[in-house]
Structure formats: C-alpha cells, structure tokens
C-alpha positions, 0 to 999 in steps of 0.5 A, a space after each residue: 532808928 531810935 537810940 535803943 534800936 541801934 543799941 539793941 542791933 549792935 548788942 545782938 551783932 556783938 553777942 553773935 560774934 562773941 558766942 558764935 551765932 551759928 544761924 540759929 533762931 533766938 527762941 526755937 520752937 519746941 522749948 529748946 531754950 534761947 540761943 546763947 547770943 539771945 541770952 547775952 543780948 537780954 542781959 545787956 
C-alpha cells in the first residue's frame, strides 16, 4: 500500500470518528450531497 493510500485511509477513519460516519455512503445518489466525513477527508 502506498503512503498516499495509507494517509487517505487514516484520514477517512479519523473523519468518521470526528463527525460520526453513521454508515452513510460518501456520495449518495440523487444529489443529496457528500457525507460530512467525505467533505472533511477531501479537505485533508
């Protein structure tokens, strides 16, 4: 696994813990917007 893959995995895990992932998908169909943890991860 590359360094960027490990970093991304860790960021997603930390973001889910911080905002409460609630099992939602990162980008639900129907234009509902991104899940909070996905937005935080993208900023990182």
